[in-house]
C-alpha positions in Angstrom: 21.9 10.2 -20.0 20.8 6.7 -20.8 23.2 4.5 -22.8 21.7 2.1 -25.3 23.6 -1.0 -26.5 23.0 -2.0 -30.0 24.9 -5.3 -30.5 28.5 -4.5 -29.4 28.0 -0.7 -30.0 27.0 1.7 -27.3 25.0 4.8 -28.3 24.6 7.8 -26.0 21.3 9.6 -25.7 21.1 12.9 -23.9 18.8 13.6 -21.0 17.4 16.5 -23.0 16.1 14.0 -25.6 14.3 12.0 -22.9 12.8 15.0 -21.1 9.5 14.9 -23.0 9.0 11.2 -22.1 9.7 12.0 -18.5 7.0 14.7 -18.4 4.6 11.9 -19.4 6.2 9.1 -17.5 4.1 6.0 -17.1 2.1 6.5 -13.9 0.8 3.4 -12.1 -2.4 5.0 -10.8 -6.1 3.8 -10.5 -7.5 7.2 -11.7 -9.6 9.6 -9.7 -11.4 10.7 -12.9 -13.2 7.4 -13.5 -17.0 7.1 -13.2 -17.1 5.6 -9.7 -14.7 6.8 -6.9 -14.8 4.6 -3.8 -15.0 6.3 -0.4 -15.6 3.6 2.2 -16.6 0.0 2.5 -18.8 -1.9 5.0 -16.2 -4.5 5.8 -14.9 -4.3 9.4 -11.6 -5.8 10.4 -10.2 -7.4 13.5 -6.5 -6.4 13.1 -5.2 -2.8 13.3 -3.8 -2.1 9.8 -0.2 -1.2 10.9 1.3 -2.2 7.5 -1.3 -0.4 5.4 -0.8 2.8 7.4 3.0 2.3 7.2 2.8 2.0 3.4 0.7 5.1 3.1 3.1 7.0 5.4 6.2 5.8 3.5 4.7 6.7 0.1 3.8 10.2 1.4 7.2 10.8 2.9 8.9 9.8 -0.4 6.7 12.1 -2.4 7.4 15.0 0.0 11.1 14.2 -0.5 10.5 14.4 -4.3 8.8 17.8 -3.9 11.7 19.1 -1.9 14.2 18.4 -4.7 15.1 21.0 -7.4 13.5 20.3 -10.8 16.7 18.7 -12.2 17.3 16.5 -9.2 13.6 15.5 -9.2 14.0 14.5 -12.8 17.1 12.5 -12.0 15.3 10.7 -9.1 12.6 9.4 -11.4 15.3 7.9 -13.7 17.3 6.6 -10.7 14.5 5.0 -8.8 11.8 4.4 -11.4 11.5 1.2 -13.5 12.9 1.5 -17.0 12.1 -1.6 -19.0 15.2 -1.3 -21.3 17.5 -1.0 -18.3 15.7 -3.8 -16.4 16.3 -6.3 -19.3 19.8 -5.2 -20.1 19.0 -3.4 -23.4 20.2 -0.1 -21.9 22.1 1.1 -18.9 22.1 4.2 -16.8 25.1 6.5 -16.6 27.0 6.5 -13.3 25.3 9.6 -12.1 21.8 8.1 -12.5 22.4 4.5 -11.4 21.5 4.8 -7.8 20.2 1.2 -7.3 20.5 -2.0 -9.2 17.9 -2.4 -12.0 16.0 -5.2 -10.2 15.8 -3.1 -7.0 14.2 -0.3 -9.0 11.1 -2.5 -9.3 10.6 -2.0 -5.5 11.8 1.7 -5.2 9.4 2.7 -8.0 6.4 1.6 -5.9 6.9 4.5 -3.4 7.3 7.3 -5.9 4.5 9.4 -7.5 4.1 11.9 -10.2 1.9 14.4 -8.5 -0.6 15.0 -5.7 -3.6 13.5 -7.5 -1.4 10.5 -8.4 -0.5 10.0 -4.7 -4.0 10.7 -3.3 -5.7 8.4 -5.8 -3.4 5.5 -5.0 -3.5 6.0 -1.2 -7.3 6.3 -1.2 -7.6 2.8 -2.8 -5.0 1.4 -0.5 -6.7 2.8 2.6 -10.2 1.5 1.7 -9.2 -2.0 0.5 -5.8 -2.6 2.0 -6.8 -3.0 5.6 -9.1 -5.9 4.8 -6.4 -7.8 2.9 -4.0 -7.1 5.7 -6.6 -8.5 8.1 -6.9 -11.6 5.9 -3.2 -12.3 5.6 -1.7 -10.9 8.7 0.8 -8.1 8.9 3.9 -10.0 7.7 2.3 -11.8 4.9 0.6 -8.6 3.7 4.0 -7.0 3.2 5.0 -10.0 1.1 1.7 -9.9 -0.8 2.0 -6.2 -1.5 5.6 -6.3 -2.7 5.1 -9.4 -4.9 2.0 -7.8 -6.5 4.0 -4.7 -7.3 6.8 -6.7 -8.8 4.4 -8.7 -11.0 2.7 -5.5 -12.1 6.0 -3.8 -13.1 7.1 -6.9 -14.9 3.8 -7.2 -16.8 4.2 -3.6 -18.2 7.9 -4.1 -18.9 7.3 -7.3 -20.9 4.7 -5.6 -23.1 7.3 -2.9 -24.1 10.7 -4.2 -23.1 12.6 -1.6 -25.2 10.9 1.3 -23.5 13.1 4.0 -21.9 10.2 5.7 -20.1 10.4 5.4 -16.3 7.5 3.8 -14.5 6.6 5.1 -11.1 3.6 4.6 -8.7 2.1 2.2 -6.2 -1.1 1.2 -8.0 0.5 -2.0 -9.6 0.7 -3.3 -6.0 -2.6 -1.8 -5.1 -4.2 -3.5 -8.1 -3.1 -6.7 -6.5 -5.0 -5.6 -3.3 -8.1 -5.0 -5.5 -7.8 -8.5 -7.0 -7.5 -10.1 -3.6 -10.5 -8.1 -2.3 -12.7 -9.1 -5.2 -11.9 -12.8 -4.5 -12.4 -12.7 -0.7 -15.2 -10.1 -0.3 -17.3 -9.9 -3.5 -20.5 -9.3 -1.6 -19.1 -6.4 0.5 -20.6 -3.0 -0.3 -18.6 0.1 -1.1 -19.8 3.7 -0.8 -18.9 5.3 -4.1 -19.0 8.9 -5.4 -20.7 9.1 -8.7 -20.5 12.3 -10.8 -23.8 12.9 -12.8 -23.1 15.9 -15.0 -23.2 18.9 -12.7 -24.4 16.9 -9.8 -22.5 14.4 -7.5 -24.2 11.7 -5.5 -23.1 8.7 -3.4 -24.5 5.2 -3.6 -23.6 1.8 -2.1 -22.8 -0.9 -4.6 -21.3 -4.4 -4.4 -17.5 -4.5 -4.3 -17.5 -6.9 -7.3 -19.2 -4.2 -9.4 -16.7 -1.5 -8.5 -13.7 -3.7 -8.9 -15.0 -5.6 -11.9 -15.7 -2.3 -13.6 -12.2 -1.0 -12.8 -10.6 -4.2 -14.2 -12.6 -4.2 -17.4 -11.7 -0.5 -17.8 -8.0 -1.3 -17.8 -8.4 -3.6 -20.9 -10.5 -1.0 -22.7 -8.1 1.9 -21.9 -5.0 -0.2 -22.7 -6.5 -1.0 -26.2 -7.1 2.8 -26.7 -3.8 4.0 -25.4 -1.2 5.1 -27.9 1.9 3.0 -28.0 5.2 4.4 -26.8 5.8 7.6 -24.8 4.2 8.3 -21.4 0.8 7.7 -19.9 -0.8 5.2 -17.6 0.7 1.7 -17.4 -2.5 -0.2 -17.9 -0.8 -3.6 -18.3 0.8 -3.1 -14.9 -2.7 -2.7 -13.4 -3.9 -5.8 -15.2 -0.8 -7.8 -14.2 -1.1 -6.6 -10.6 -4.8 -7.5 -10.3 -4.2 -11.0 -11.7 -1.2 -11.5 -9.3 -3.4 -10.5 -6.4 -6.0 -13.1 -7.4 -3.3 -15.8 -7.4 -1.2 -14.7 -4.3 -4.1 -14.3 -1.9 -5.0 -18.0 -2.0 -1.9 -19.3 -0.3 -1.3 -16.2 1.8 -4.8 -15.7 3.4 -5.8 -17.0 6.8 -8.1 -20.0 7.3 -10.9 -17.8 8.5 -11.2 -16.1 5.1 -12.8 -18.4 2.5 -12.8 -17.6 -1.2 -15.9 -15.7 -2.1 -16.5 -15.3 1.6 -18.4 -12.1 1.3 -18.5 -9.2 3.7 -17.2 -9.6 7.2 -20.0 -7.3 8.4 -22.6 -9.7 7.1 -20.8 -12.6 8.6 -20.7 -10.9 12.0 -24.4 -10.0 11.8 -25.1 -13.6 11.2 -22.9 -14.7 14.0 -24.6 -12.4 16.4 -27.9 -14.2 15.9 -26.3 -17.6 16.9 -26.7 -18.3 20.7 -23.6 -19.0 22.7 -23.5 -22.4 24.5 -24.2 -22.3 28.2 -25.7 -18.8 27.8 -27.9 -17.9 30.8 -31.2 -16.0 30.6 -34.2 -16.3 28.4 -33.9 -19.0 25.7 -34.7 -18.1 22.2 -37.0 -19.7 19.6 -34.2 -22.1 18.6 -34.7 -24.2 21.8 
């Protein structure tokens, strides 16, 4: 159960009363059912994405652990390791059998839990496509800091909108929204191959990253305005907060070789390949 404090009184609420909310817990996901689904970008990297792959592996392993649990234990895990705003702000407290970690630590543990296969796949797809470039820009260690801080900012953004909520929040896309914000700032002219459903037909097109990510960000505002208050659903304000945090955090954490609005690394490399190296032997080009 979750125990609410009203002034000096404590009121017990049973787990059965909270079960409907759990079934619709607030997922932090970028949605695979949107109009454009990214598949690949044209932005090569110079660093192997150890951290990005590690985060994908950790999230997948945690989800497999969730699947291995009996239904009652899986329900308890969401309450124990998800972010519950009322618990986070001291307006409620978990019973001893549910309180597995301190409330502030649940902000981190919730990033690695997911509510279903599509929830996990959607988040990991976005992380795989865009995360390696941000890891390349920051370096491995600073990318870990960037990712976790983006996730914390995302969870706090949603919690502040509804601080009395007892609905657990789980999912990685608050942190991944930070990755999207950083990508939009560093590589707005990179191109992304996206899958576009057209009625009964599906096609792929290449579009600027700024169009894909800008569309996604505006969609969060539109859907947050249309979403019903209370209960479960998608934590749109976590997406918005994570995206804005990514915009701010990438500036001090990026490497010097990654200017703001720097565009696609592929384009930069093509340009660099046309510049002659000093002392190069052989036929001289028209720049001589």
